[in-house]
mmCIF file of the N, C-alpha and C atoms, coordinates in Angstrom:
data_MODEL
# 
_entry.id   MODEL 
# 
loop_
_atom_site.group_PDB 
_atom_site.id 
_atom_site.type_symbol 
_atom_site.label_atom_id 
_atom_site.label_alt_id 
_atom_site.label_comp_id 
_atom_site.label_asym_id 
_atom_site.label_entity_id 
_atom_site.label_seq_id 
_atom_site.pdbx_PDB_ins_code 
_atom_site.Cartn_x 
_atom_site.Cartn_y 
_atom_site.Cartn_z 
_atom_site.occupancy 
_atom_site.B_iso_or_equiv 
_atom_site.pdbx_formal_charge 
_atom_site.auth_seq_id 
_atom_site.auth_comp_id 
_atom_site.auth_asym_id 
_atom_site.auth_atom_id 
_atom_site.pdbx_PDB_model_num 
ATOM 1   N N  . MET A 1 1  ? 2.317   14.424  -31.519 1.00 0.00 ? 1  MET A N  1 
ATOM 2   C CA . MET A 1 1  ? 3.090   13.738  -32.053 1.00 0.00 ? 1  MET A CA 1 
ATOM 3   C C  . MET A 1 1  ? 2.429   12.133  -31.777 1.00 0.00 ? 1  MET A C  1 
ATOM 4   N N  . ALA A 1 2  ? 2.199   11.820  -30.463 1.00 0.00 ? 2  ALA A N  1 
ATOM 5   C CA . ALA A 1 2  ? 1.916   10.558  -30.081 1.00 0.00 ? 2  ALA A CA 1 
ATOM 6   C C  . ALA A 1 2  ? 0.613   10.070  -30.731 1.00 0.00 ? 2  ALA A C  1 
ATOM 7   N N  . GLY A 1 3  ? -0.224  11.157  -30.999 1.00 0.00 ? 3  GLY A N  1 
ATOM 8   C CA . GLY A 1 3  ? -1.528  10.753  -31.701 1.00 0.00 ? 3  GLY A CA 1 
ATOM 9   C C  . GLY A 1 3  ? -1.277  10.381  -33.145 1.00 0.00 ? 3  GLY A C  1 
ATOM 10  N N  . LEU A 1 4  ? -0.327  10.925  -33.748 1.00 0.00 ? 4  LEU A N  1 
ATOM 11  C CA . LEU A 1 4  ? -0.298  10.606  -35.235 1.00 0.00 ? 4  LEU A CA 1 
ATOM 12  C C  . LEU A 1 4  ? 0.412   9.071   -35.154 1.00 0.00 ? 4  LEU A C  1 
ATOM 13  N N  . LYS A 1 5  ? 1.482   8.803   -34.349 1.00 0.00 ? 5  LYS A N  1 
ATOM 14  C CA . LYS A 1 5  ? 1.779   7.500   -34.116 1.00 0.00 ? 5  LYS A CA 1 
ATOM 15  C C  . LYS A 1 5  ? 0.762   6.262   -34.225 1.00 0.00 ? 5  LYS A C  1 
ATOM 16  N N  . TYR A 1 6  ? -0.095  6.700   -32.877 1.00 0.00 ? 6  TYR A N  1 
ATOM 17  C CA . TYR A 1 6  ? -1.331  5.809   -32.903 1.00 0.00 ? 6  TYR A CA 1 
ATOM 18  C C  . TYR A 1 6  ? -2.152  5.823   -34.019 1.00 0.00 ? 6  TYR A C  1 
ATOM 19  N N  . TYR A 1 7  ? -2.416  6.893   -34.690 1.00 0.00 ? 7  TYR A N  1 
ATOM 20  C CA . TYR A 1 7  ? -3.064  6.723   -36.133 1.00 0.00 ? 7  TYR A CA 1 
ATOM 21  C C  . TYR A 1 7  ? -2.507  5.938   -37.113 1.00 0.00 ? 7  TYR A C  1 
ATOM 22  N N  . GLU A 1 8  ? -1.047  6.030   -37.261 1.00 0.00 ? 8  GLU A N  1 
ATOM 23  C CA . GLU A 1 8  ? -0.427  5.460   -38.267 1.00 0.00 ? 8  GLU A CA 1 
ATOM 24  C C  . GLU A 1 8  ? -0.422  3.841   -37.912 1.00 0.00 ? 8  GLU A C  1 
ATOM 25  N N  . ARG A 1 9  ? -0.319  3.494   -36.637 1.00 0.00 ? 9  ARG A N  1 
ATOM 26  C CA . ARG A 1 9  ? -0.165  2.044   -36.113 1.00 0.00 ? 9  ARG A CA 1 
ATOM 27  C C  . ARG A 1 9  ? -1.510  1.564   -36.353 1.00 0.00 ? 9  ARG A C  1 
ATOM 28  N N  . THR A 1 10 ? -2.659  2.349   -36.021 1.00 0.00 ? 10 THR A N  1 
ATOM 29  C CA . THR A 1 10 ? -3.968  1.963   -36.137 1.00 0.00 ? 10 THR A CA 1 
ATOM 30  C C  . THR A 1 10 ? -4.192  1.546   -37.877 1.00 0.00 ? 10 THR A C  1 
ATOM 31  N N  . LYS A 1 11 ? -3.999  2.355   -38.671 1.00 0.00 ? 11 LYS A N  1 
ATOM 32  C CA . LYS A 1 11 ? -4.152  2.243   -40.084 1.00 0.00 ? 11 LYS A CA 1 
ATOM 33  C C  . LYS A 1 11 ? -3.212  0.915   -40.630 1.00 0.00 ? 11 LYS A C  1 
ATOM 34  N N  . LEU A 1 12 ? -2.114  0.766   -40.130 1.00 0.00 ? 12 LEU A N  1 
ATOM 35  C CA . LEU A 1 12 ? -1.239  -0.508  -40.527 1.00 0.00 ? 12 LEU A CA 1 
ATOM 36  C C  . LEU A 1 12 ? -1.923  -1.772  -39.911 1.00 0.00 ? 12 LEU A C  1 
ATOM 37  N N  . LEU A 1 13 ? -2.556  -1.515  -38.598 1.00 0.00 ? 13 LEU A N  1 
ATOM 38  C CA . LEU A 1 13 ? -3.075  -2.756  -38.228 1.00 0.00 ? 13 LEU A CA 1 
ATOM 39  C C  . LEU A 1 13 ? -4.344  -3.141  -39.210 1.00 0.00 ? 13 LEU A C  1 
ATOM 40  N N  . ILE A 1 14 ? -5.016  -2.025  -39.544 1.00 0.00 ? 14 ILE A N  1 
ATOM 41  C CA . ILE A 1 14 ? -6.262  -2.368  -40.330 1.00 0.00 ? 14 ILE A CA 1 
ATOM 42  C C  . ILE A 1 14 ? -5.735  -3.083  -41.590 1.00 0.00 ? 14 ILE A C  1 
ATOM 43  N N  . GLU A 1 15 ? -4.708  -2.620  -42.214 1.00 0.00 ? 15 GLU A N  1 
ATOM 44  C CA . GLU A 1 15 ? -4.362  -3.203  -43.466 1.00 0.00 ? 15 GLU A CA 1 
ATOM 45  C C  . GLU A 1 15 ? -3.868  -4.482  -43.443 1.00 0.00 ? 15 GLU A C  1 
ATOM 46  N N  . LEU A 1 16 ? -3.283  -4.599  -42.281 1.00 0.00 ? 16 LEU A N  1 
ATOM 47  C CA . LEU A 1 16 ? -2.779  -6.166  -42.003 1.00 0.00 ? 16 LEU A CA 1 
ATOM 48  C C  . LEU A 1 16 ? -3.849  -7.209  -41.616 1.00 0.00 ? 16 LEU A C  1 
ATOM 49  N N  . ILE A 1 17 ? -4.980  -6.481  -41.082 1.00 0.00 ? 17 ILE A N  1 
ATOM 50  C CA . ILE A 1 17 ? -6.073  -7.568  -40.825 1.00 0.00 ? 17 ILE A CA 1 
ATOM 51  C C  . ILE A 1 17 ? -6.850  -7.610  -42.358 1.00 0.00 ? 17 ILE A C  1 
ATOM 52  N N  . GLU A 1 18 ? -7.033  -6.653  -42.996 1.00 0.00 ? 18 GLU A N  1 
ATOM 53  C CA . GLU A 1 18 ? -7.750  -6.698  -44.446 1.00 0.00 ? 18 GLU A CA 1 
ATOM 54  C C  . GLU A 1 18 ? -6.909  -7.793  -45.061 1.00 0.00 ? 18 GLU A C  1 
ATOM 55  N N  . LYS A 1 19 ? -5.632  -7.972  -45.117 1.00 0.00 ? 19 LYS A N  1 
ATOM 56  C CA . LYS A 1 19 ? -4.750  -8.901  -45.886 1.00 0.00 ? 19 LYS A CA 1 
ATOM 57  C C  . LYS A 1 19 ? -4.783  -10.180 -45.423 1.00 0.00 ? 19 LYS A C  1 
ATOM 58  N N  . ARG A 1 20 ? -5.080  -10.305 -43.878 1.00 0.00 ? 20 ARG A N  1 
ATOM 59  C CA . ARG A 1 20 ? -4.911  -11.340 -43.181 1.00 0.00 ? 20 ARG A CA 1 
ATOM 60  C C  . ARG A 1 20 ? -3.455  -11.839 -43.023 1.00 0.00 ? 20 ARG A C  1 
ATOM 61  N N  . LYS A 1 21 ? -2.767  -10.881 -42.523 1.00 0.00 ? 21 LYS A N  1 
ATOM 62  C CA . LYS A 1 21 ? -1.071  -11.093 -42.377 1.00 0.00 ? 21 LYS A CA 1 
ATOM 63  C C  . LYS A 1 21 ? -0.798  -10.341 -41.244 1.00 0.00 ? 21 LYS A C  1 
ATOM 64  N N  . THR A 1 22 ? -1.542  -10.543 -40.017 1.00 0.00 ? 22 THR A N  1 
ATOM 65  C CA . THR A 1 22 ? -1.144  -10.141 -38.810 1.00 0.00 ? 22 THR A CA 1 
ATOM 66  C C  . THR A 1 22 ? -0.356  -11.022 -38.110 1.00 0.00 ? 22 THR A C  1 
ATOM 67  N N  . GLY A 1 23 ? -0.475  -12.366 -38.111 1.00 0.00 ? 23 GLY A N  1 
ATOM 68  C CA . GLY A 1 23 ? 0.387   -13.134 -37.308 1.00 0.00 ? 23 GLY A CA 1 
ATOM 69  C C  . GLY A 1 23 ? -0.074  -13.279 -36.000 1.00 0.00 ? 23 GLY A C  1 
ATOM 70  N N  . SER A 1 24 ? 0.603   -13.783 -35.191 1.00 0.00 ? 24 SER A N  1 
ATOM 71  C CA . SER A 1 24 ? 0.177   -13.881 -33.585 1.00 0.00 ? 24 SER A CA 1 
ATOM 72  C C  . SER A 1 24 ? 0.380   -12.417 -33.005 1.00 0.00 ? 24 SER A C  1 
ATOM 73  N N  . PRO A 1 25 ? -0.335  -12.332 -31.868 1.00 0.00 ? 25 PRO A N  1 
ATOM 74  C CA . PRO A 1 25 ? -0.220  -11.205 -31.265 1.00 0.00 ? 25 PRO A CA 1 
ATOM 75  C C  . PRO A 1 25 ? 1.173   -10.684 -31.183 1.00 0.00 ? 25 PRO A C  1 
ATOM 76  N N  . GLU A 1 26 ? 2.101   -11.519 -30.814 1.00 0.00 ? 26 GLU A N  1 
ATOM 77  C CA . GLU A 1 26 ? 3.502   -11.447 -30.676 1.00 0.00 ? 26 GLU A CA 1 
ATOM 78  C C  . GLU A 1 26 ? 4.328   -10.807 -31.706 1.00 0.00 ? 26 GLU A C  1 
ATOM 79  N N  . ASP A 1 27 ? 3.707   -11.524 -33.009 1.00 0.00 ? 27 ASP A N  1 
ATOM 80  C CA . ASP A 1 27 ? 4.259   -10.965 -34.312 1.00 0.00 ? 27 ASP A CA 1 
ATOM 81  C C  . ASP A 1 27 ? 3.686   -9.681  -34.509 1.00 0.00 ? 27 ASP A C  1 
ATOM 82  N N  . LEU A 1 28 ? 2.486   -9.394  -34.397 1.00 0.00 ? 28 LEU A N  1 
ATOM 83  C CA . LEU A 1 28 ? 1.937   -8.311  -34.669 1.00 0.00 ? 28 LEU A CA 1 
ATOM 84  C C  . LEU A 1 28 ? 2.589   -7.133  -33.822 1.00 0.00 ? 28 LEU A C  1 
ATOM 85  N N  . ALA A 1 29 ? 2.825   -7.357  -32.552 1.00 0.00 ? 29 ALA A N  1 
ATOM 86  C CA . ALA A 1 29 ? 3.605   -6.269  -31.573 1.00 0.00 ? 29 ALA A CA 1 
ATOM 87  C C  . ALA A 1 29 ? 4.865   -5.908  -32.489 1.00 0.00 ? 29 ALA A C  1 
ATOM 88  N N  . LYS A 1 30 ? 5.578   -7.058  -32.853 1.00 0.00 ? 30 LYS A N  1 
ATOM 89  C CA . LYS A 1 30 ? 6.855   -6.764  -33.675 1.00 0.00 ? 30 LYS A CA 1 
ATOM 90  C C  . LYS A 1 30 ? 6.671   -5.952  -34.924 1.00 0.00 ? 30 LYS A C  1 
ATOM 91  N N  . LYS A 1 31 ? 5.725   -6.396  -35.699 1.00 0.00 ? 31 LYS A N  1 
ATOM 92  C CA . LYS A 1 31 ? 5.443   -5.387  -36.882 1.00 0.00 ? 31 LYS A CA 1 
ATOM 93  C C  . LYS A 1 31 ? 5.168   -4.065  -36.547 1.00 0.00 ? 31 LYS A C  1 
ATOM 94  N N  . LEU A 1 32 ? 4.148   -3.630  -35.338 1.00 0.00 ? 32 LEU A N  1 
ATOM 95  C CA . LEU A 1 32 ? 3.905   -2.372  -35.015 1.00 0.00 ? 32 LEU A CA 1 
ATOM 96  C C  . LEU A 1 32 ? 4.992   -1.539  -34.195 1.00 0.00 ? 32 LEU A C  1 
ATOM 97  N N  . GLN A 1 33 ? 5.917   -2.466  -33.715 1.00 0.00 ? 33 GLN A N  1 
ATOM 98  C CA . GLN A 1 33 ? 6.948   -1.987  -32.849 1.00 0.00 ? 33 GLN A CA 1 
ATOM 99  C C  . GLN A 1 33 ? 6.273   -1.461  -31.789 1.00 0.00 ? 33 GLN A C  1 
ATOM 100 N N  . VAL A 1 34 ? 5.659   -2.262  -30.808 1.00 0.00 ? 34 VAL A N  1 
ATOM 101 C CA . VAL A 1 34 ? 4.840   -1.753  -29.677 1.00 0.00 ? 34 VAL A CA 1 
ATOM 102 C C  . VAL A 1 34 ? 4.767   -3.213  -28.948 1.00 0.00 ? 34 VAL A C  1 
ATOM 103 N N  . HIS A 1 35 ? 4.502   -2.793  -27.665 1.00 0.00 ? 35 HIS A N  1 
ATOM 104 C CA . HIS A 1 35 ? 4.296   -4.032  -26.709 1.00 0.00 ? 35 HIS A CA 1 
ATOM 105 C C  . HIS A 1 35 ? 3.005   -4.852  -27.121 1.00 0.00 ? 35 HIS A C  1 
ATOM 106 N N  . LYS A 1 36 ? 3.006   -6.245  -26.607 1.00 0.00 ? 36 LYS A N  1 
ATOM 107 C CA . LYS A 1 36 ? 1.840   -6.916  -26.780 1.00 0.00 ? 36 LYS A CA 1 
ATOM 108 C C  . LYS A 1 36 ? 0.481   -6.237  -26.364 1.00 0.00 ? 36 LYS A C  1 
ATOM 109 N N  . ARG A 1 37 ? 0.704   -5.618  -25.157 1.00 0.00 ? 37 ARG A N  1 
ATOM 110 C CA . ARG A 1 37 ? -0.502  -4.970  -24.482 1.00 0.00 ? 37 ARG A CA 1 
ATOM 111 C C  . ARG A 1 37 ? -1.096  -4.007  -25.393 1.00 0.00 ? 37 ARG A C  1 
ATOM 112 N N  . THR A 1 38 ? -0.146  -3.107  -25.984 1.00 0.00 ? 38 THR A N  1 
ATOM 113 C CA . THR A 1 38 ? -0.794  -1.972  -26.918 1.00 0.00 ? 38 THR A CA 1 
ATOM 114 C C  . THR A 1 38 ? -1.446  -2.664  -27.944 1.00 0.00 ? 38 THR A C  1 
ATOM 115 N N  . VAL A 1 39 ? -0.958  -3.742  -28.581 1.00 0.00 ? 39 VAL A N  1 
ATOM 116 C CA . VAL A 1 39 ? -1.955  -4.536  -29.741 1.00 0.00 ? 39 VAL A CA 1 
ATOM 117 C C  . VAL A 1 39 ? -3.245  -4.568  -29.218 1.00 0.00 ? 39 VAL A C  1 
ATOM 118 N N  . TYR A 1 40 ? -3.233  -5.276  -27.887 1.00 0.00 ? 40 TYR A N  1 
ATOM 119 C CA . TYR A 1 40 ? -4.663  -5.560  -27.342 1.00 0.00 ? 40 TYR A CA 1 
ATOM 120 C C  . TYR A 1 40 ? -5.467  -4.302  -27.161 1.00 0.00 ? 40 TYR A C  1 
ATOM 121 N N  . ARG A 1 41 ? -4.857  -3.178  -26.855 1.00 0.00 ? 41 ARG A N  1 
ATOM 122 C CA . ARG A 1 41 ? -5.362  -1.994  -26.610 1.00 0.00 ? 41 ARG A CA 1 
ATOM 123 C C  . ARG A 1 41 ? -5.948  -1.338  -27.869 1.00 0.00 ? 41 ARG A C  1 
ATOM 124 N N  . ILE A 1 42 ? -5.282  -1.483  -29.075 1.00 0.00 ? 42 ILE A N  1 
ATOM 125 C CA . ILE A 1 42 ? -5.727  -0.849  -30.229 1.00 0.00 ? 42 ILE A CA 1 
ATOM 126 C C  . ILE A 1 42 ? -6.737  -1.698  -30.849 1.00 0.00 ? 42 ILE A C  1 
ATOM 127 N N  . LEU A 1 43 ? -6.561  -3.090  -30.647 1.00 0.00 ? 43 LEU A N  1 
ATOM 128 C CA . LEU A 1 43 ? -7.710  -4.091  -31.188 1.00 0.00 ? 43 LEU A CA 1 
ATOM 129 C C  . LEU A 1 43 ? -9.083  -3.666  -30.375 1.00 0.00 ? 43 LEU A C  1 
ATOM 130 N N  . ASP A 1 44 ? -8.898  -3.396  -29.034 1.00 0.00 ? 44 ASP A N  1 
ATOM 131 C CA . ASP A 1 44 ? -10.116 -3.092  -28.229 1.00 0.00 ? 44 ASP A CA 1 
ATOM 132 C C  . ASP A 1 44 ? -10.755 -1.837  -28.772 1.00 0.00 ? 44 ASP A C  1 
ATOM 133 N N  . ASP A 1 45 ? -9.807  -0.849  -28.935 1.00 0.00 ? 45 ASP A N  1 
ATOM 134 C CA . ASP A 1 45 ? -10.422 0.506   -29.595 1.00 0.00 ? 45 ASP A CA 1 
ATOM 135 C C  . ASP A 1 45 ? -11.135 0.472   -31.069 1.00 0.00 ? 45 ASP A C  1 
ATOM 136 N N  . LEU A 1 46 ? -10.693 -0.394  -31.761 1.00 0.00 ? 46 LEU A N  1 
ATOM 137 C CA . LEU A 1 46 ? -11.212 -0.775  -33.059 1.00 0.00 ? 46 LEU A CA 1 
ATOM 138 C C  . LEU A 1 46 ? -12.591 -1.274  -32.986 1.00 0.00 ? 46 LEU A C  1 
ATOM 139 N N  . ARG A 1 47 ? -12.545 -2.693  -31.987 1.00 0.00 ? 47 ARG A N  1 
ATOM 140 C CA . ARG A 1 47 ? -13.871 -3.180  -31.659 1.00 0.00 ? 47 ARG A CA 1 
ATOM 141 C C  . ARG A 1 47 ? -14.865 -2.063  -31.264 1.00 0.00 ? 47 ARG A C  1 
ATOM 142 N N  . LEU A 1 48 ? -14.451 -1.218  -30.522 1.00 0.00 ? 48 LEU A N  1 
ATOM 143 C CA . LEU A 1 48 ? -15.368 -0.285  -30.010 1.00 0.00 ? 48 LEU A CA 1 
ATOM 144 C C  . LEU A 1 48 ? -16.042 0.456   -31.102 1.00 0.00 ? 48 LEU A C  1 
ATOM 145 N N  . SER A 1 49 ? -15.235 1.024   -31.959 1.00 0.00 ? 49 SER A N  1 
ATOM 146 C CA . SER A 1 49 ? -15.450 1.816   -32.843 1.00 0.00 ? 49 SER A CA 1 
ATOM 147 C C  . SER A 1 49 ? -16.225 1.455   -34.296 1.00 0.00 ? 49 SER A C  1 
ATOM 148 N N  . GLU A 1 50 ? -15.879 0.130   -34.551 1.00 0.00 ? 50 GLU A N  1 
ATOM 149 C CA . GLU A 1 50 ? -16.496 -0.450  -35.733 1.00 0.00 ? 50 GLU A CA 1 
ATOM 150 C C  . GLU A 1 50 ? -17.703 -1.219  -35.520 1.00 0.00 ? 50 GLU A C  1 
ATOM 151 N N  . SER A 1 51 ? -18.380 -1.542  -36.624 1.00 0.00 ? 51 SER A N  1 
ATOM 152 C CA . SER A 1 51 ? -19.639 -2.263  -36.566 1.00 0.00 ? 51 SER A CA 1 
ATOM 153 C C  . SER A 1 51 ? -19.431 -3.788  -36.786 1.00 0.00 ? 51 SER A C  1 
ATOM 154 N N  . ILE A 1 52 ? -18.184 -3.921  -36.808 1.00 0.00 ? 52 ILE A N  1 
ATOM 155 C CA . ILE A 1 52 ? -17.673 -5.544  -37.021 1.00 0.00 ? 52 ILE A CA 1 
ATOM 156 C C  . ILE A 1 52 ? -16.722 -6.188  -35.940 1.00 0.00 ? 52 ILE A C  1 
ATOM 157 N N  . GLU A 1 53 ? -16.835 -7.339  -35.897 1.00 0.00 ? 53 GLU A N  1 
ATOM 158 C CA . GLU A 1 53 ? -15.854 -8.006  -34.945 1.00 0.00 ? 53 GLU A CA 1 
ATOM 159 C C  . GLU A 1 53 ? -14.749 -8.202  -35.666 1.00 0.00 ? 53 GLU A C  1 
ATOM 160 N N  . ILE A 1 54 ? -13.438 -8.284  -34.478 1.00 0.00 ? 54 ILE A N  1 
ATOM 161 C CA . ILE A 1 54 ? -12.085 -8.554  -34.984 1.00 0.00 ? 54 ILE A CA 1 
ATOM 162 C C  . ILE A 1 54 ? -11.974 -9.845  -34.121 1.00 0.00 ? 54 ILE A C  1 
ATOM 163 N N  . VAL A 1 55 ? -11.675 -10.866 -34.642 1.00 0.00 ? 55 VAL A N  1 
ATOM 164 C CA . VAL A 1 55 ? -11.256 -12.135 -34.021 1.00 0.00 ? 55 VAL A CA 1 
ATOM 165 C C  . VAL A 1 55 ? -10.178 -12.750 -34.809 1.00 0.00 ? 55 VAL A C  1 
ATOM 166 N N  . PHE A 1 56 ? -9.355  -13.606 -33.887 1.00 0.00 ? 56 PHE A N  1 
ATOM 167 C CA . PHE A 1 56 ? -8.143  -14.361 -34.244 1.00 0.00 ? 56 PHE A CA 1 
ATOM 168 C C  . PHE A 1 56 ? -8.636  -15.518 -34.898 1.00 0.00 ? 56 PHE A C  1 
ATOM 169 N N  . CYS A 1 57 ? -8.046  -15.844 -36.168 1.00 0.00 ? 57 CYS A N  1 
ATOM 170 C CA . CYS A 1 57 ? -8.386  -17.132 -36.961 1.00 0.00 ? 57 CYS A CA 1 
ATOM 171 C C  . CYS A 1 57 ? -7.139  -17.955 -36.958 1.00 0.00 ? 57 CYS A C  1 
ATOM 172 N N  . LYS A 1 58 ? -7.299  -19.239 -36.207 1.00 0.00 ? 58 LYS A N  1 
ATOM 173 C CA . LYS A 1 58 ? -6.314  -20.094 -36.034 1.00 0.00 ? 58 LYS A CA 1 
ATOM 174 C C  . LYS A 1 58 ? -5.883  -20.546 -37.248 1.00 0.00 ? 58 LYS A C  1 
ATOM 175 N N  . GLU A 1 59 ? -6.777  -20.833 -38.207 1.00 0.00 ? 59 GLU A N  1 
ATOM 176 C CA . GLU A 1 59 ? -6.268  -21.492 -39.522 1.00 0.00 ? 59 GLU A CA 1 
ATOM 177 C C  . GLU A 1 59 ? -5.537  -20.343 -40.379 1.00 0.00 ? 59 GLU A C  1 
ATOM 178 N N  . SER A 1 60 ? -5.851  -19.285 -40.369 1.00 0.00 ? 60 SER A N  1 
ATOM 179 C CA . SER A 1 60 ? -4.816  -18.279 -41.214 1.00 0.00 ? 60 SER A CA 1 
ATOM 180 C C  . SER A 1 60 ? -3.927  -17.748 -40.229 1.00 0.00 ? 60 SER A C  1 
ATOM 181 N N  . LYS A 1 61 ? -3.754  -17.992 -38.953 1.00 0.00 ? 61 LYS A N  1 
ATOM 182 C CA . LYS A 1 61 ? -2.887  -17.409 -38.034 1.00 0.00 ? 61 LYS A CA 1 
ATOM 183 C C  . LYS A 1 61 ? -2.861  -15.786 -38.052 1.00 0.00 ? 61 LYS A C  1 
ATOM 184 N N  . SER A 1 62 ? -4.056  -15.332 -38.249 1.00 0.00 ? 62 SER A N  1 
ATOM 185 C CA . SER A 1 62 ? -4.146  -13.942 -38.356 1.00 0.00 ? 62 SER A CA 1 
ATOM 186 C C  . SER A 1 62 ? -5.490  -13.359 -37.716 1.00 0.00 ? 62 SER A C  1 
ATOM 187 N N  . TYR A 1 63 ? -5.572  -12.017 -37.439 1.00 0.00 ? 63 TYR A N  1 
ATOM 188 C CA . TYR A 1 63 ? -6.789  -11.415 -36.908 1.00 0.00 ? 63 TYR A CA 1 
ATOM 189 C C  . TYR A 1 63 ? -7.569  -11.154 -38.245 1.00 0.00 ? 63 TYR A C  1 
ATOM 190 N N  . ILE A 1 64 ? -9.094  -11.379 -38.203 1.00 0.00 ? 64 ILE A N  1 
ATOM 191 C CA . ILE A 1 64 ? -9.619  -11.012 -39.390 1.00 0.00 ? 64 ILE A CA 1 
ATOM 192 C C  . ILE A 1 64 ? -11.029 -10.206 -38.818 1.00 0.00 ? 64 ILE A C  1 
ATOM 193 N N  . PHE A 1 65 ? -11.532 -9.733  -39.896 1.00 0.00 ? 65 PHE A N  1 
ATOM 194 C CA . PHE A 1 65 ? -12.835 -8.964  -39.558 1.00 0.00 ? 65 PHE A CA 1 
ATOM 195 C C  . PHE A 1 65 ? -14.102 -9.826  -39.780 1.00 0.00 ? 65 PHE A C  1 
ATOM 196 N N  . SER A 1 66 ? -14.881 -9.944  -38.831 1.00 0.00 ? 66 SER A N  1 
ATOM 197 C CA . SER A 1 66 ? -15.997 -10.698 -38.785 1.00 0.00 ? 66 SER A CA 1 
ATOM 198 C C  . SER A 1 66 ? -17.395 -10.038 -38.441 1.00 0.00 ? 66 SER A C  1 
ATOM 199 N N  . GLU A 1 67 ? -18.487 -10.381 -39.299 1.00 0.00 ? 67 GLU A N  1 
ATOM 200 C CA . GLU A 1 67 ? -19.666 -9.289  -38.875 1.00 0.00 ? 67 GLU A CA 1 
ATOM 201 C C  . GLU A 1 67 ? -20.154 -9.817  -37.542 1.00 0.00 ? 67 GLU A C  1 
ATOM 202 N N  . LYS A 1 68 ? -20.405 -8.769  -36.769 1.00 0.00 ? 68 LYS A N  1 
ATOM 203 C CA . LYS A 1 68 ? -21.121 -9.067  -35.566 1.00 0.00 ? 68 LYS A CA 1 
ATOM 204 C C  . LYS A 1 68 ? -22.401 -9.816  -35.590 1.00 0.00 ? 68 LYS A C  1 
ATOM 205 N N  . LYS A 1 69 ? -22.576 -10.569 -34.400 1.00 0.00 ? 69 LYS A N  1 
ATOM 206 C CA . LYS A 1 69 ? -23.802 -11.536 -34.463 1.00 0.00 ? 69 LYS A CA 1 
ATOM 207 C C  . LYS A 1 69 ? -24.937 -10.767 -33.522 1.00 0.00 ? 69 LYS A C  1 
# 
């Protein structure tokens, strides 16, 4: 059951990043109903598994996908 919740949260996180509507890490933790540390853990997992970088954009106040250099 915990794996399913993790998958659902990860899927939601990807959708929010694509829409550029994650907000700050604190806002994102509230949206995903997890602790801020869990947000960082999921982001780290995504960064390891994807060929693109995930960075926080101060202008849009959201995490965004960015190509790795």
